[in-house]
C-alpha positions as CSV (number, residue, x, y, z in Angstrom):
1,M,162.4,201.8,118.5
2,L,163.5,205.4,118.7
3,G,166.5,206.0,116.5
4,A,166.1,202.8,114.4
5,P,165.7,203.2,110.6
6,R,162.0,202.9,109.7
7,G,161.1,199.8,107.7
8,S,164.5,198.3,108.0
9,Q,164.5,194.5,107.9
10,N,167.6,194.5,110.1
11,D,166.2,196.4,113.1
12,A,167.6,193.8,115.6
13,N,171.0,194.0,113.9
14,Y,170.9,197.8,114.1
15,W,170.7,197.8,117.9
16,K,173.4,195.2,118.1
17,I,175.8,197.5,116.2
18,G,174.9,200.6,118.3
19,V,175.4,201.0,122.0
20,M,172.2,201.6,124.0
21,K,172.8,203.6,127.3
22,T,170.8,202.4,130.4
23,F,169.5,205.2,132.6
24,R,168.5,205.1,136.2
25,P,164.8,204.7,136.8
26,Y,162.8,207.9,136.4
27,D,159.1,207.9,137.1
28,P,157.6,211.3,138.1
29,E,154.3,209.6,139.0
30,Q,156.0,207.1,141.4
31,L,154.3,206.9,144.8
32,L,156.2,206.5,148.0
33,L,155.6,203.3,149.8
34,L,156.3,204.8,153.2
35,P,155.4,208.2,154.6
36,P,158.2,210.6,153.7
37,A,160.4,212.2,156.4
38,I,161.7,215.5,155.2
39,Q,164.7,215.2,157.6
40,D,166.0,212.3,155.5
41,W,166.1,214.6,152.4
42,L,168.6,216.9,154.0
43,P,172.2,215.7,154.3
44,E,174.0,215.7,157.6
45,G,176.1,218.8,158.1
46,H,173.8,221.0,156.0
47,L,173.6,224.7,156.9
48,A,169.9,224.4,157.6
49,R,170.6,221.8,160.3
50,F,173.2,224.0,161.8
51,V,170.9,227.1,161.9
52,S,168.2,224.9,163.5
53,E,170.5,223.7,166.2
54,V,171.8,227.2,167.0
55,V,168.4,228.7,167.2
56,D,167.3,225.9,169.6
57,E,170.1,227.1,171.9
58,L,169.0,230.8,171.8
59,D,166.8,232.6,174.3
60,L,163.7,233.7,172.5
61,S,161.7,234.7,175.5
62,A,161.6,238.4,174.3
63,I,159.6,237.1,171.3
64,E,157.6,234.3,172.9
65,G,156.6,236.5,175.8
66,T,154.6,238.8,173.5
67,Y,152.1,236.0,172.6
68,V,149.6,236.4,175.5
69,E,146.3,236.6,173.6
70,E,144.3,233.3,174.1
71,R,141.7,234.1,171.5
72,G,142.1,233.7,167.8
73,Y,143.8,231.2,165.6
74,P,147.2,229.9,167.0
75,P,150.1,231.8,165.5
76,Y,153.1,230.1,163.9
77,H,155.8,229.1,166.4
78,P,158.3,232.0,166.9
79,R,161.3,229.6,166.9
80,M,160.3,228.2,163.5
81,M,159.9,231.8,162.1
82,T,163.3,232.8,163.5
83,K,165.0,229.8,161.9
84,V,163.4,230.6,158.6
85,L,164.5,234.3,158.8
86,L,168.1,233.6,159.9
87,Y,168.6,230.8,157.3
88,G,167.3,233.3,154.7
89,Y,169.8,235.9,155.7
90,C,172.6,233.3,155.7
91,T,171.7,232.3,152.1
92,G,171.0,235.7,150.7
93,T,167.2,235.4,150.7
94,Y,165.9,238.6,152.3
95,S,162.5,239.4,150.7
96,S,159.5,238.1,152.6
97,R,157.9,237.1,149.2
98,R,161.1,235.1,148.3
99,L,161.1,233.5,151.7
100,A,157.5,232.4,151.2
101,E,158.3,230.9,147.9
102,K,161.3,229.0,149.4
103,L,158.9,227.5,151.9
104,V,157.2,225.7,149.0
105,D,160.1,224.8,146.7
106,S,163.2,224.5,148.9
107,V,163.8,221.3,150.9
108,A,166.0,223.2,153.4
109,F,163.3,225.8,154.1
110,R,160.6,223.1,154.4
111,F,162.8,221.2,156.8
112,L,163.2,224.3,159.0
113,A,159.5,225.1,158.9
114,A,158.5,221.5,159.4
115,G,156.0,221.8,156.5
116,N,154.4,225.1,157.7
117,R,153.9,227.7,155.0
118,P,153.4,231.2,156.4
119,D,152.6,233.6,153.7
120,F,154.8,236.7,152.9
121,R,152.6,239.0,155.0
122,T,153.0,236.8,158.0
123,I,156.8,236.7,157.6
124,S,156.9,240.5,157.0
125,D,154.8,241.2,160.1
126,F,156.9,238.9,162.2
127,R,160.1,240.7,161.2
128,K,158.5,244.1,161.9
129,Q,156.8,243.3,165.2
130,H,159.8,241.5,166.7
131,G,162.6,243.6,165.0
132,E,164.2,244.7,168.3
133,A,164.2,241.2,169.8
134,L,165.6,239.7,166.5
135,A,168.3,242.4,166.6
136,G,169.2,241.2,170.1
137,L,170.1,237.8,168.7
138,F,173.4,239.4,167.5
139,E,174.7,239.5,171.0
140,Q,173.6,235.9,171.8
141,V,175.3,234.6,168.7
142,L,178.4,236.7,169.4
143,R,178.7,235.1,172.8
144,L,178.5,231.7,171.2
145,C,181.3,232.7,168.9
146,R,183.3,233.8,171.9
147,K,182.6,230.5,173.7
148,A,183.8,228.6,170.6
149,G,187.1,230.5,170.8
150,L,186.5,232.6,167.6
151,V,186.7,236.0,169.3
152,K,190.2,237.2,170.2
153,L,190.3,240.9,170.8
154,G,193.9,241.5,170.2
155,R,193.4,243.6,167.0
156,V,190.1,245.0,165.7
157,A,189.5,246.9,162.4
158,V,186.6,249.4,162.1
159,D,185.1,250.4,158.8
160,G,181.8,251.5,157.2
161,T,179.9,250.9,154.0
162,K,177.2,252.8,152.3
163,I,174.0,250.8,151.6
164,K,171.0,252.0,149.7
165,A,167.8,252.8,151.6
166,N,164.4,251.6,150.5
167,A,163.9,254.9,148.8
168,S,164.9,256.7,145.6
169,K,167.3,259.7,145.7
170,H,164.9,261.3,143.2
171,K,162.3,261.5,146.0
172,A,164.5,263.9,147.9
173,M,164.3,267.7,147.9
174,S,166.7,270.4,149.1
175,Y,165.6,273.0,151.6
176,A,166.1,275.8,149.0
177,R,163.9,274.0,146.5
178,M,161.3,273.3,149.3
179,V,161.0,277.0,149.9
180,A,160.6,277.8,146.2
181,K,158.2,274.9,145.6
182,E,156.1,275.7,148.7
183,A,155.5,279.2,147.4
184,A,154.7,277.9,143.9
185,L,152.3,275.3,145.2
186,E,150.6,277.8,147.4
187,R,150.0,280.0,144.4
188,E,148.7,277.1,142.3
189,V,146.4,275.9,145.1
190,R,145.0,279.4,145.5
191,E,144.4,279.7,141.7
192,L,142.7,276.3,141.7
193,L,140.5,277.2,144.6
194,E,139.5,280.4,142.9
195,R,138.8,278.5,139.7
196,A,136.7,275.9,141.6
197,E,134.7,278.7,143.3
198,A,134.0,280.3,139.9
199,T,132.9,277.0,138.6
200,D,130.6,276.5,141.6
201,R,129.0,279.9,141.0
202,E,128.5,279.1,137.3
203,E,127.0,275.7,138.0
204,D,124.7,277.3,140.7
205,E,123.4,279.8,138.1
206,R,123.0,277.1,135.5
207,Y,121.7,274.1,137.5
208,G,120.5,275.6,140.7
209,P,121.9,275.6,144.3
210,D,121.6,271.8,144.8
211,H,125.2,271.1,143.7
212,S,127.1,269.9,146.8
213,G,130.5,271.6,146.0
214,H,132.2,269.5,148.6
215,E,134.4,267.4,146.3
216,L,137.8,269.0,145.5
217,P,139.0,268.6,141.9
218,E,141.6,265.8,141.6
219,E,144.2,268.3,140.5
220,L,143.7,270.5,143.6
221,A,143.7,267.5,145.9
222,R,147.0,266.3,144.4
223,R,148.6,269.7,144.9
224,E,147.4,270.1,148.4
225,S,148.8,266.7,149.3
226,R,152.1,267.6,147.9
227,L,152.1,271.0,149.6
228,R,151.4,269.3,152.9
229,K,154.4,266.9,152.5
230,I,156.7,269.7,151.5
231,R,155.7,271.7,154.6
232,E,156.2,268.7,156.9
233,A,159.7,268.0,155.4
234,K,160.6,271.7,155.6
235,A,159.5,271.9,159.2
236,A,161.6,268.8,160.0
237,L,164.8,270.3,158.5
238,E,164.2,273.5,160.4
239,E,163.8,271.6,163.7
240,E,167.1,269.7,162.9
241,A,168.8,273.1,162.5
242,R,167.4,274.4,165.8
243,A,168.5,271.2,167.6
244,K,172.1,271.6,166.2
245,A,172.1,275.2,167.3
246,R,171.0,274.3,170.8
247,A,173.7,271.6,171.0
248,A,176.3,274.2,170.0
249,G,175.1,276.7,172.5
250,K,173.7,279.1,169.8
251,D,170.3,280.8,169.5
252,P,167.9,278.2,168.0
253,D,165.5,280.9,166.8
254,Q,168.2,282.2,164.5
255,A,169.1,278.8,163.1
256,R,168.3,278.0,159.4
257,P,168.9,274.8,157.5
258,P,171.6,275.0,154.7
259,E,170.1,275.5,151.3
260,K,171.5,272.1,150.2
261,A,170.1,270.2,153.2
262,Q,167.9,267.5,151.8
263,R,165.1,265.3,153.1
264,N,163.6,262.3,151.4
265,F,159.8,261.9,151.2
266,T,159.9,258.1,151.2
267,D,162.4,257.5,154.0
268,P,163.0,260.8,155.7
269,E,165.7,259.5,157.9
270,S,167.9,258.3,155.1
271,K,170.5,260.7,153.6
272,I,172.4,261.2,150.4
273,Q,175.6,259.1,150.6
274,K,178.7,259.4,148.3
275,T,180.0,256.1,147.0
276,R,182.6,255.0,144.4
277,D,179.8,254.6,141.9
278,G,178.2,258.0,142.6
279,Y,175.5,259.2,145.0
280,I,172.9,257.0,146.6
281,Q,170.0,257.5,149.0
282,G,171.0,255.4,151.9
283,Y,172.7,254.8,155.3
284,N,176.2,254.3,156.6
285,A,176.6,250.8,158.1
286,Q,179.5,250.4,160.5
287,V,181.2,247.3,161.8
288,A,184.1,246.3,164.1
289,V,185.8,243.1,163.0
290,E,188.2,241.0,165.0
291,E,191.3,239.7,163.2
292,S,191.5,236.0,163.9
293,H,188.2,234.8,162.4
294,Q,186.6,237.9,161.0
295,I,183.8,237.9,163.5
296,I,181.8,241.1,163.6
297,V,182.0,242.2,167.3
298,A,180.1,245.4,167.0
299,Q,177.7,246.9,164.5
300,Q,175.6,250.0,164.1
301,V,173.9,252.2,161.4
302,T,173.9,255.9,161.0
303,A,172.4,258.3,158.5
304,H,175.5,260.6,158.7
305,A,177.9,260.0,155.8
306,P,181.2,260.9,157.5
307,D,182.9,258.0,159.3
308,V,185.0,260.1,161.7
309,E,182.2,260.4,164.3
310,Q,181.5,256.7,164.4
311,L,184.8,255.2,165.6
312,L,184.5,255.8,169.4
313,P,180.7,254.8,169.5
314,V,181.5,251.5,167.7
315,V,184.4,250.8,170.1
316,K,182.1,251.7,173.0
317,E,179.5,249.3,171.8
318,L,182.1,246.6,171.4
319,R,183.1,247.0,175.0
320,R,179.5,247.0,176.2
321,V,178.7,243.7,174.4
322,L,181.9,241.8,175.2
323,R,182.9,243.6,178.4
324,R,186.4,243.7,177.1
325,K,188.5,246.1,175.1
326,P,190.8,245.4,172.1
327,K,194.5,246.0,172.3
328,Q,194.7,247.7,168.9
329,V,192.2,249.4,166.6
330,I,192.9,250.0,162.9
331,A,190.9,252.4,160.8
332,D,191.4,254.2,157.5
333,A,191.7,258.0,156.9
334,G,188.0,258.5,157.1
335,Y,188.2,258.0,160.9
336,W,191.2,260.3,161.5
337,S,190.8,263.0,164.2
338,E,192.9,263.9,167.2
339,E,189.8,263.3,169.3
340,N,189.6,259.7,168.2
341,V,193.2,259.1,168.9
342,R,192.9,260.6,172.4
343,G,189.7,258.7,173.1
344,L,191.4,255.3,172.3
345,E,194.6,256.1,174.1
346,K,192.7,257.2,177.2
347,D,191.2,253.6,177.3
348,A,194.7,252.1,176.8
349,I,193.8,251.0,173.2
350,E,196.6,251.6,170.7
351,P,195.3,253.3,167.5
352,F,196.5,252.8,164.0
353,I,194.5,255.4,162.0
354,A,195.6,256.7,158.7
355,T,195.9,260.4,158.3
356,Q,195.6,260.2,154.6
357,R,194.8,257.6,152.0
358,L,197.5,254.9,152.1
359,K,198.2,252.1,149.6
360,H,198.1,248.6,151.1
361,D,200.5,247.1,148.5
362,V,203.5,249.4,149.3
363,A,206.5,247.4,150.2
364,I,207.5,247.6,153.8
365,A,210.9,249.1,154.3
366,A,213.1,249.3,157.4
367,C,212.4,252.3,159.4
368,P,215.2,255.0,159.3
369,L,213.3,257.5,161.5
370,G,214.6,256.7,164.9
371,R,213.2,258.3,168.0
372,P,210.5,260.9,167.1
373,P,211.5,264.4,168.0
374,A,209.7,266.4,170.7
375,G,206.9,268.9,169.8
376,L,205.2,266.8,167.1
377,T,201.4,267.1,166.7
378,A,199.2,264.0,167.1
379,K,198.8,263.9,163.3
380,Q,202.6,264.0,162.8
381,R,203.2,261.3,165.4
382,M,200.6,259.0,163.7
383,Q,202.2,259.6,160.3
384,R,205.6,258.6,161.6
385,K,204.1,255.6,163.4
386,L,202.5,254.3,160.2
387,Q,205.8,254.7,158.3
388,T,207.6,252.4,160.6
389,Q,208.0,248.7,159.8
390,R,205.7,247.8,162.6
391,G,203.1,250.4,161.7
392,R,203.0,249.4,158.1
393,K,202.6,245.7,159.0
394,V,199.7,246.4,161.3
395,Y,197.9,248.8,159.0
396,A,198.4,246.4,156.1
397,R,196.1,244.0,157.9
398,R,193.1,246.4,157.9
399,K,191.9,245.5,154.4
400,A,192.0,241.8,155.0
401,I,190.3,242.0,158.3
402,V,187.3,244.3,157.7
403,E,186.8,244.5,154.0
404,A,186.4,240.8,153.5
405,P,183.1,240.7,155.6
406,F,181.7,243.5,153.5
407,G,182.6,241.5,150.3
408,Q,180.9,238.4,151.7
409,I,177.8,240.4,152.7
410,K,177.4,242.5,149.6
411,H,178.7,240.3,146.9
412,A,178.5,236.7,148.0
413,R,175.1,237.1,149.7
414,G,173.8,240.0,147.6
415,F,172.7,242.4,150.4
416,R,172.9,245.8,148.7
417,Q,169.7,247.5,149.9
418,F,167.7,247.7,153.1
419,L,164.2,246.4,152.9
420,R,162.8,248.4,155.8
421,R,162.6,252.2,156.3
422,G,163.6,254.4,159.2
423,L,166.8,254.4,161.1
424,A,165.6,252.2,163.9
425,C,164.2,249.5,161.5
426,V,167.4,249.7,159.4
427,Q,169.5,249.2,162.5
428,Q,167.5,246.0,163.3
429,E,168.0,244.7,159.8
430,W,171.7,245.4,159.8
431,A,172.0,243.5,163.1
432,L,170.3,240.5,161.4
433,I,172.9,240.7,158.6
434,A,175.7,240.8,161.1
435,T,174.2,237.9,163.0
436,A,174.0,235.8,159.8
437,H,177.6,236.6,159.0
438,N,178.7,235.4,162.5
439,L,176.6,232.3,162.2
440,L,178.4,231.3,159.0
441,K,181.7,231.8,160.7
442,L,180.6,229.9,163.8
443,R,179.6,226.9,161.6
444,T,183.3,226.3,160.9
445,A,184.0,225.7,164.6
446,W,180.7,224.0,165.6
């Protein structure tokens, strides 16, 4: 016996003295007597069951209607693929390769897929081909949240967060550097062409005229490719400058991009974004969150770093989706502008927008200000408003309302970088992130 002294004459007495623990049966080679039902392996109330039930309630005609080709091998069912994707976003599994792995080694994923195992390319292609329709599920899930009583538009907070693009900031170049690099590369290409021609003449003299001479040297091909990309990026920045000039009523022919204007070669629509941890190549993701259950009621993505231009569009999107307007909108100092205040007040929405950075932990004191004097600017009126007891109480709710969803998305579920490239594709991905967030909130009331 294992553990008994070898050669001992009192082996039986040894085991009487010790205490032998009995374990539950464990036989990795044990065969099942009945065919297994994977549904029995997943407990009732599991998140995967909830996602499956919700997706069964959604209208997927925008996806299913695209499958019209009768020839070829039957594709995977769109409802199954949607369940797998949404459950992945709910559990922090975003990569198509990781999703494909989960379909093999995760009971929950195998339950949703009913034993199907699409490979990572199939999952990736499905997400790309049906990105717009998948993004549209945000509105359907939001309506379910509203039906469940989770959306109460009394008070809404708006905020943005910077998220990395699927591109390196080191692959970006400023307009001034493009101009200098373009001239340098043109010079290098010209020198390489002259050298290649000289080599051709020398080889013709040495070996005869049968040398083809069509192949460009690898070094020359590399420089020509780089020169072409720089010219394309430079032309795009110049067109952006002309478009801005036309919008401002200026002469577009005189417009010139700022020297520091940058364009990324991997994801040209992403921009340099400033964060607390430094600069990133990324996008500015915006949300509007209602107070009662932290449901995301509007979402959008922009490449522009400043938040100030995003407040009214987000509120407009909220009204379009829910066909209602909130009573109050809270936003930090990044959204302050008199135009934003006027725009909200015009729609009978009360704004609480900080005019400067405010600390949320400042004790609320009784307001000694009284009736505001006449002649104050919009900024001065807002400053006085946020110094009142009521104003401080309302604004103190901003952080709890809108920053908690960002924490859950970025820290709890680990979404810190977009997988797709281009503003339209990134917007679709952010809609899926917001949909997953609302699904998890809806589960509490289902």
